[in-house]
Structures are given as C-alpha cells and as structure tokens.
The first five atom37 places (N, CA, C, CB, O) and aatype in JSON, in Angstrom:
{
  "aatype": [12, 15, 1, 19, 16, 8, 15, 10, 14, 7, 5, 16, 14, 1, 6, 10, 0, 3, 7, 9, 7, 5, 10, 12, 3, 6, 9, 0, 0, 1, 15, 14, 1, 19, 6, 5, 19, 1, 0, 6, 0, 6, 1, 17, 1, 0, 15, 8, 1, 18, 15, 1, 10, 7, 6, 1, 10, 18, 2, 16, 12, 16, 0, 10, 8, 0, 0, 6, 16, 0, 7, 4, 19, 8, 2, 14, 0, 0, 1, 10, 3, 15, 15, 10, 2, 2, 18],
  "atom_mask": [
    [1, 1, 1, 1, 1],
    [1, 1, 1, 1, 1],
    [1, 1, 1, 1, 1],
    [1, 1, 1, 1, 1],
    [1, 1, 1, 1, 1],
    [1, 1, 1, 1, 1],
    [1, 1, 1, 1, 1],
    [1, 1, 1, 1, 1],
    [1, 1, 1, 1, 1],
    [1, 1, 1, 0, 1],
    [1, 1, 1, 1, 1],
    [1, 1, 1, 1, 1],
    [1, 1, 1, 1, 1],
    [1, 1, 1, 1, 1],
    [1, 1, 1, 1, 1],
    [1, 1, 1, 1, 1],
    [1, 1, 1, 1, 1],
    [1, 1, 1, 1, 1],
    [1, 1, 1, 0, 1],
    [1, 1, 1, 1, 1],
    [1, 1, 1, 0, 1],
    [1, 1, 1, 1, 1],
    [1, 1, 1, 1, 1],
    [1, 1, 1, 1, 1],
    [1, 1, 1, 1, 1],
    [1, 1, 1, 1, 1],
    [1, 1, 1, 1, 1],
    [1, 1, 1, 1, 1],
    [1, 1, 1, 1, 1],
    [1, 1, 1, 1, 1],
    [1, 1, 1, 1, 1],
    [1, 1, 1, 1, 1],
    [1, 1, 1, 1, 1],
    [1, 1, 1, 1, 1],
    [1, 1, 1, 1, 1],
    [1, 1, 1, 1, 1],
    [1, 1, 1, 1, 1],
    [1, 1, 1, 1, 1],
    [1, 1, 1, 1, 1],
    [1, 1, 1, 1, 1],
    [1, 1, 1, 1, 1],
    [1, 1, 1, 1, 1],
    [1, 1, 1, 1, 1],
    [1, 1, 1, 1, 1],
    [1, 1, 1, 1, 1],
    [1, 1, 1, 1, 1],
    [1, 1, 1, 1, 1],
    [1, 1, 1, 1, 1],
    [1, 1, 1, 1, 1],
    [1, 1, 1, 1, 1],
    [1, 1, 1, 1, 1],
    [1, 1, 1, 1, 1],
    [1, 1, 1, 1, 1],
    [1, 1, 1, 0, 1],
    [1, 1, 1, 1, 1],
    [1, 1, 1, 1, 1],
    [1, 1, 1, 1, 1],
    [1, 1, 1, 1, 1],
    [1, 1, 1, 1, 1],
    [1, 1, 1, 1, 1],
    [1, 1, 1, 1, 1],
    [1, 1, 1, 1, 1],
    [1, 1, 1, 1, 1],
    [1, 1, 1, 1, 1],
    [1, 1, 1, 1, 1],
    [1, 1, 1, 1, 1],
    [1, 1, 1, 1, 1],
    [1, 1, 1, 1, 1],
    [1, 1, 1, 1, 1],
    [1, 1, 1, 1, 1],
    [1, 1, 1, 0, 1],
    [1, 1, 1, 1, 1],
    [1, 1, 1, 1, 1],
    [1, 1, 1, 1, 1],
    [1, 1, 1, 1, 1],
    [1, 1, 1, 1, 1],
    [1, 1, 1, 1, 1],
    [1, 1, 1, 1, 1],
    [1, 1, 1, 1, 1],
    [1, 1, 1, 1, 1],
    [1, 1, 1, 1, 1],
    [1, 1, 1, 1, 1],
    [1, 1, 1, 1, 1],
    [1, 1, 1, 1, 1],
    [1, 1, 1, 1, 1],
    [1, 1, 1, 1, 1],
    [1, 1, 1, 1, 1]
  ],
  "atom_positions": [
    [[5.35, 5.85, -13.6], [3.72, 6.09, -13.45], [3.08, 7.14, -14.38], [3.37, 6.59, -11.95], [1.99, 7.71, -14.4]],
    [[4.32, 7.16, -15.22], [3.05, 7.93, -16.19], [1.85, 6.87, -17.49], [4.16, 9.21, -17.36], [0.91, 7.28, -18.18]],
    [[2.13, 6.2, -17.42], [1.65, 4.84, -18.55], [0.79, 3.64, -17.42], [3.53, 3.84, -19.48], [0.32, 2.53, -17.68]],
    [[0.84, 4.41, -16.12], [-0.68, 4.66, -15.64], [-1.41, 5.19, -15.1], [-1.08, 4.26, -15.29], [-2.0, 4.62, -14.18]],
    [[-1.6, 6.12, -15.35], [-2.14, 7.73, -14.49], [-2.36, 8.45, -15.92], [-0.62, 8.81, -13.22], [-1.79, 8.7, -16.98]],
    [[-3.25, 8.57, -15.42], [-3.67, 10.69, -16.82], [-3.58, 11.22, -16.53], [-4.75, 11.61, -17.52], [-4.15, 11.54, -15.48]],
    [[-2.58, 12.06, -17.29], [-2.4, 13.06, -16.86], [-2.76, 14.03, -17.46], [-1.51, 13.14, -16.62], [-2.98, 13.84, -18.66]],
    [[-3.03, 15.7, -16.82], [-3.95, 16.76, -17.0], [-3.42, 18.14, -18.02], [-4.28, 17.22, -15.46], [-2.83, 18.78, -17.15]],
    [[-3.31, 18.74, -18.93], [-2.77, 19.71, -19.61], [-2.33, 20.72, -18.76], [-3.57, 20.15, -20.52], [-2.78, 20.61, -17.62]],
    [[-1.54, 21.74, -18.97], [-1.67, 22.79, -18.57], [-1.85, 23.31, -16.61], [0.0, 0.0, 0.0], [-2.16, 22.39, -15.86]],
    [[-1.71, 24.24, -16.2], [-1.94, 24.39, -15.12], [-2.92, 25.11, -14.16], [-1.19, 24.57, -15.03], [-3.31, 24.77, -13.04]],
    [[-3.23, 26.29, -14.96], [-4.33, 27.01, -14.77], [-5.89, 26.35, -14.35], [-4.36, 27.68, -15.96], [-6.04, 25.15, -14.59]],
    [[-7.18, 27.19, -13.67], [-8.26, 26.48, -13.68], [-8.16, 26.01, -15.23], [-9.57, 27.29, -13.19], [-7.72, 24.96, -15.71]],
    [[-8.7, 27.14, -15.82], [-9.27, 26.39, -17.18], [-8.65, 25.69, -18.39], [-9.89, 27.23, -17.8], [-9.23, 25.34, -19.41]],
    [[-7.18, 25.53, -18.03], [-6.54, 24.55, -18.54], [-7.02, 22.64, -18.16], [-5.12, 25.02, -18.06], [-7.26, 21.58, -18.72]],
    [[-6.91, 23.53, -16.29], [-7.17, 21.5, -15.76], [-8.28, 21.54, -16.05], [-7.05, 20.72, -13.98], [-8.16, 20.95, -17.12]],
    [[-9.85, 21.88, -15.94], [-11.25, 22.13, -16.55], [-11.22, 21.9, -17.45], [-11.84, 23.14, -16.58], [-12.02, 20.98, -17.64]],
    [[-10.66, 22.23, -18.45], [-10.36, 21.55, -19.97], [-9.82, 20.48, -20.19], [-9.62, 22.19, -20.73], [-9.98, 19.83, -21.22]],
    [[-9.19, 20.18, -19.32], [-8.63, 18.83, -19.82], [-9.48, 17.42, -18.61], [0.0, 0.0, 0.0], [-9.51, 16.19, -18.74]],
    [[-9.97, 18.18, -17.68], [-10.94, 17.16, -16.8], [-12.11, 16.17, -17.8], [-11.95, 18.28, -15.63], [-12.45, 15.0, -17.96]],
    [[-12.46, 17.86, -18.41], [-13.66, 17.58, -19.42], [-13.4, 16.37, -20.27], [0.0, 0.0, 0.0], [-13.92, 15.26, -20.18]],
    [[-12.16, 16.96, -21.44], [-11.97, 15.7, -22.39], [-11.46, 14.44, -21.57], [-10.84, 16.05, -23.61], [-11.28, 13.31, -22.03]],
    [[-11.3, 14.78, -20.5], [-10.81, 12.69, -20.11], [-12.13, 12.55, -20.1], [-9.83, 11.89, -18.23], [-12.68, 11.75, -20.85]],
    [[-12.69, 13.18, -19.39], [-13.94, 12.25, -18.72], [-14.6, 12.23, -20.3], [-15.17, 13.14, -17.15], [-14.35, 11.06, -20.58]],
    [[-15.14, 12.67, -21.27], [-15.54, 12.92, -22.66], [-14.57, 11.32, -22.98], [-14.93, 14.8, -23.5], [-15.4, 10.42, -23.08]],
    [[-13.12, 10.76, -23.14], [-12.58, 10.18, -23.73], [-13.43, 8.15, -22.15], [-10.59, 11.15, -24.0], [-13.98, 7.08, -22.42]],
    [[-13.08, 8.69, -21.07], [-13.5, 7.88, -20.49], [-14.81, 7.07, -21.24], [-13.65, 8.49, -19.33], [-15.13, 5.94, -21.64]],
    [[-15.4, 8.62, -21.14], [-17.38, 7.58, -21.42], [-16.87, 7.3, -22.84], [-19.59, 8.88, -21.46], [-17.67, 8.12, -23.3]],
    [[-16.26, 6.87, -23.89], [-16.16, 6.74, -25.26], [-15.52, 5.19, -25.3], [-15.2, 8.01, -25.99], [-15.43, 4.38, -26.22]],
    [[-15.11, 5.11, -23.81], [-13.9, 3.95, -23.76], [-12.6, 4.12, -25.01], [-14.75, 2.27, -24.06], [-12.49, 3.3, -25.92]],
    [[-11.86, 5.08, -24.9], [-10.89, 6.14, -26.15], [-9.73, 4.73, -26.08], [-9.97, 8.39, -25.39], [-10.32, 4.0, -25.28]],
    [[-8.88, 4.24, -26.35], [-7.98, 3.66, -26.58], [-6.65, 4.03, -25.38], [-7.83, 3.94, -28.02], [-5.81, 3.47, -24.68]],
    [[-7.25, 5.52, -25.77], [-6.2, 5.61, -24.62], [-6.69, 5.26, -23.25], [-5.64, 7.0, -24.51], [-6.25, 4.37, -22.52]],
    [[-7.33, 5.8, -23.09], [-7.92, 5.79, -21.91], [-8.08, 3.6, -21.12], [-9.67, 6.8, -22.42], [-7.57, 3.01, -20.17]],
    [[-8.83, 3.3, -21.95], [-8.22, 1.2, -21.7], [-6.79, 1.41, -21.65], [-8.56, -0.3, -23.42], [-6.38, 1.1, -20.53]],
    [[-5.59, 1.92, -22.66], [-4.64, 1.43, -21.97], [-3.76, 1.91, -20.4], [-3.93, 1.4, -22.95], [-2.79, 1.3, -19.96]],
    [[-4.24, 2.83, -19.91], [-3.78, 3.48, -19.06], [-4.18, 2.72, -17.82], [-4.16, 4.79, -19.2], [-3.56, 2.56, -16.76]],
    [[-6.31, 1.92, -18.51], [-7.02, 1.6, -17.53], [-5.97, -0.5, -16.93], [-9.08, 1.72, -18.37], [-5.73, -1.05, -15.86]],
    [[-5.73, -0.87, -18.45], [-5.17, -2.11, -18.24], [-3.55, -2.57, -18.16], [-5.73, -2.74, -19.19], [-3.04, -3.68, -18.06]],
    [[-2.98, -1.27, -18.23], [-2.24, -0.87, -17.56], [-1.93, -0.73, -15.67], [-2.37, -0.03, -18.19], [-1.1, -1.36, -15.03]],
    [[-2.8, 0.19, -15.23], [-2.87, 0.18, -14.26], [-3.96, -0.89, -13.83], [-2.92, 1.35, -13.97], [-4.11, -0.69, -12.62]],
    [[-4.46, -1.51, -14.06], [-4.84, -2.96, -13.39], [-3.76, -3.52, -13.29], [-5.78, -3.93, -14.12], [-3.19, -3.11, -12.28]],
    [[-2.85, -4.65, -14.11], [-1.77, -4.68, -14.39], [-0.76, -4.16, -12.9], [-1.77, -3.89, -15.71], [-0.36, -5.01, -12.1]],
    [[-0.46, -2.7, -12.73], [0.44, -2.87, -11.92], [-0.23, -2.63, -10.26], [1.58, -1.92, -12.42], [0.65, -2.82, -9.42]],
    [[-0.98, -2.43, -9.93], [-1.94, -2.73, -8.69], [-1.75, -4.73, -8.5], [-4.02, -2.05, -9.24], [-1.24, -5.37, -7.58]],
    [[-2.28, -5.13, -9.55], [-1.84, -6.9, -9.25], [-0.54, -7.03, -8.95], [-2.01, -7.98, -10.54], [-0.05, -7.44, -7.91]],
    [[-0.09, -6.71, -9.81], [1.49, -6.83, -9.28], [2.49, -6.28, -7.88], [2.1, -6.22, -10.3], [3.59, -6.67, -7.48]],
    [[1.08, -4.68, -7.14], [1.59, -4.19, -6.23], [1.13, -5.03, -5.0], [1.33, -2.86, -6.26], [1.99, -5.21, -4.14]],
    [[-0.14, -5.57, -4.81], [-0.41, -6.1, -3.83], [0.07, -6.58, -2.93], [-0.82, -6.55, -3.98], [0.44, -7.75, -2.94]],
    [[0.24, -5.61, -1.68], [-0.02, -6.17, -0.62], [0.38, -8.09, -0.55], [-1.54, -5.7, -0.48], [1.47, -8.67, -0.61]],
    [[-0.91, -8.57, -0.42], [-0.81, -10.1, -0.95], [0.63, -10.54, -1.91], [-2.25, -10.33, -1.99], [1.44, -11.42, -1.64]],
    [[0.62, -9.91, -2.72], [2.1, -10.24, -3.4], [4.08, -9.98, -2.89], [1.86, -9.36, -4.67], [5.14, -10.52, -3.2]],
    [[3.73, -9.03, -2.16], [4.76, -7.71, -1.75], [4.96, -8.23, -0.77], [4.37, -6.12, -1.6], [6.1, -8.65, -0.57]],
    [[3.63, -8.46, 0.54], [4.13, -8.51, 1.76], [4.53, -9.78, 2.38], [0.0, 0.0, 0.0], [5.03, -9.75, 3.51]],
    [[4.29, -11.4, 1.48], [5.52, -11.83, 2.17], [7.33, -11.91, 1.82], [5.12, -13.0, 2.37], [8.25, -12.33, 2.52]],
    [[7.31, -11.34, 0.49], [8.62, -11.21, -0.11], [9.25, -9.67, 0.73], [8.42, -11.11, -2.04], [10.26, -9.77, 1.42]],
    [[8.79, -8.77, 0.63], [9.23, -8.27, 1.96], [9.43, -8.01, 3.94], [8.98, -7.78, 1.64], [9.87, -7.12, 4.67]],
    [[8.69, -9.66, 4.16], [8.72, -9.99, 5.13], [9.87, -10.62, 5.28], [7.8, -10.49, 5.39], [10.45, -10.57, 6.36]],
    [[10.4, -11.34, 4.17], [11.51, -12.67, 3.7], [12.71, -11.2, 4.18], [11.46, -13.58, 1.28], [13.51, -11.17, 5.12]],
    [[12.41, -10.08, 3.08], [14.08, -9.63, 2.74], [13.68, -9.07, 4.66], [14.65, -7.89, 0.85], [14.5, -9.6, 5.41]],
    [[13.24, -8.69, 4.98], [13.44, -8.04, 6.21], [13.79, -9.49, 7.44], [11.85, -6.99, 6.53], [14.52, -9.09, 8.34]],
    [[13.53, -10.47, 7.53], [13.76, -11.48, 8.54], [15.27, -11.84, 7.91], [12.49, -12.83, 8.61], [16.02, -12.28, 8.78]],
    [[15.8, -11.76, 6.71], [16.89, -12.06, 5.8], [18.29, -11.1, 6.7], [16.42, -11.43, 3.95], [19.37, -11.41, 7.21]],
    [[17.35, -9.64, 6.48], [18.42, -8.98, 6.72], [18.48, -9.03, 8.3], [18.38, -7.6, 6.06], [19.58, -9.33, 8.76]],
    [[17.53, -8.8, 9.11], [17.99, -8.76, 10.47], [18.84, -9.89, 10.92], [16.88, -8.69, 11.33], [19.38, -9.83, 12.02]],
    [[19.04, -11.11, 10.01], [19.82, -12.7, 10.38], [20.94, -11.83, 9.86], [19.36, -14.56, 9.44], [21.89, -11.76, 10.65]],
    [[21.04, -11.38, 9.13], [22.35, -11.34, 8.51], [23.37, -10.11, 10.07], [22.05, -10.42, 6.4], [24.38, -10.13, 10.78]],
    [[22.03, -9.2, 9.74], [22.42, -8.09, 10.77], [23.5, -8.6, 12.64], [20.55, -7.4, 11.15], [24.59, -8.25, 13.1]],
    [[22.25, -9.65, 13.2], [22.6, -10.16, 13.95], [24.13, -10.93, 14.62], [21.84, -10.56, 13.72], [24.92, -10.94, 15.56]],
    [[23.73, -11.63, 13.09], [25.59, -12.52, 12.78], [26.49, -11.67, 12.8], [26.01, -13.29, 11.2], [27.63, -11.98, 13.15]],
    [[26.14, -10.35, 12.4], [27.94, -9.24, 12.11], [28.41, -9.84, 10.43], [0.0, 0.0, 0.0], [29.57, -10.0, 10.05]],
    [[26.97, -10.16, 9.48], [27.47, -9.91, 7.45], [27.03, -8.5, 7.73], [26.28, -10.97, 5.68], [27.65, -7.6, 7.17]],
    [[26.12, -8.25, 8.46], [25.35, -6.91, 7.48], [27.0, -5.58, 7.59], [23.17, -5.97, 8.74], [27.7, -5.77, 8.59]],
    [[27.38, -4.67, 6.83], [28.0, -3.2, 5.99], [26.66, -2.54, 6.19], [28.58, -3.31, 4.01], [25.54, -2.67, 5.71]],
    [[27.2, -1.82, 7.06], [26.36, -1.06, 7.74], [26.76, 0.42, 7.73], [26.25, -1.59, 9.05], [27.07, 0.92, 8.82]],
    [[26.79, 1.12, 6.72], [27.6, 2.32, 6.29], [26.92, 3.83, 7.7], [27.08, 2.7, 4.09], [27.7, 4.53, 8.35]],
    [[25.69, 3.89, 7.78], [24.45, 4.68, 8.58], [25.68, 4.62, 10.11], [22.34, 3.48, 8.72], [26.19, 5.55, 10.73]],
    [[25.76, 3.55, 10.26], [25.94, 3.53, 12.07], [27.55, 3.65, 12.21], [25.29, 1.76, 13.0], [28.07, 4.2, 13.18]],
    [[28.39, 3.02, 11.01], [29.83, 3.68, 11.25], [29.85, 5.41, 10.98], [30.98, 2.9, 10.08], [30.66, 6.13, 11.58]],
    [[28.85, 5.94, 10.02], [29.13, 7.12, 9.99], [28.58, 7.83, 11.79], [28.34, 7.7, 8.51], [28.88, 8.86, 12.4]],
    [[27.9, 6.92, 12.04], [26.61, 7.96, 13.89], [28.17, 7.97, 14.36], [24.77, 6.5, 15.64], [28.46, 9.11, 14.74]],
    [[29.63, 6.79, 14.5], [30.24, 5.91, 15.69], [31.31, 7.16, 14.78], [30.41, 3.67, 15.85], [31.85, 8.01, 15.48]],
    [[31.46, 7.17, 13.76], [32.89, 8.77, 13.87], [32.6, 9.97, 13.92], [33.87, 9.09, 12.63], [33.31, 10.96, 14.13]],
    [[31.18, 9.82, 13.66], [30.85, 11.85, 14.19], [30.48, 12.09, 15.79], [29.04, 12.67, 13.23], [30.36, 13.18, 16.36]],
    [[30.27, 9.99, 16.65], [30.25, 10.97, 18.23], [32.4, 11.21, 18.41], [29.2, 9.43, 20.25], [32.87, 11.59, 19.48]],
    [[32.94, 11.01, 17.66], [34.78, 10.71, 17.95], [35.05, 13.27, 17.9], [36.1, 9.07, 15.36], [36.09, 13.84, 18.21]],
    [[34.66, 13.47, 17.76], [34.04, 14.48, 17.13], [34.11, 15.47, 18.21], [32.65, 14.16, 16.57], [33.64, 16.6, 18.05]]
  ]
}
C-alpha cells in the first residue's frame, strides 16, 4: 500500500503536523512524488473496483460451492472440527 498512500513522519503531534503541512504544500505544488502516488492510487482503485472484482468473486464462490456440493473440496477446517469432537 505504500505506493498508493502518503506517509507522515514521526509519531508526535508536532511531527505529524509538520508532515501534514509539508504534504499540503506538495499537493498544492503538484510535486512529482504526489503525482506519482495519485496516479498509482487511481490505478489501484480502478483495478479493485467492485464492478471489476464482483463477477470474479461471484464466480469463484459459485465454483467453490459446486465443488463442495460434489464432494471435491478438501476442507481441513471441517476435518479438524470433527476430530475435536472425538475428545
């Protein structure tokens, strides 16, 4: 996530305030670093939109359900649950 977010220096209120002030100046000046983060963030948001991921996630879940219904899915959690019931 570091390529698509801005980081602030330090942890104290003074350090954070100074970092926010510097970042605001860089945003206003459209510095190359700010523009690079903006462009990377836009690419990340575009590739992670629900409209792009929704169908893929739905198809994955449907396939997993079908495989489980057919007995084709190895489910270690279910096996662990059943083995714990024996104790």
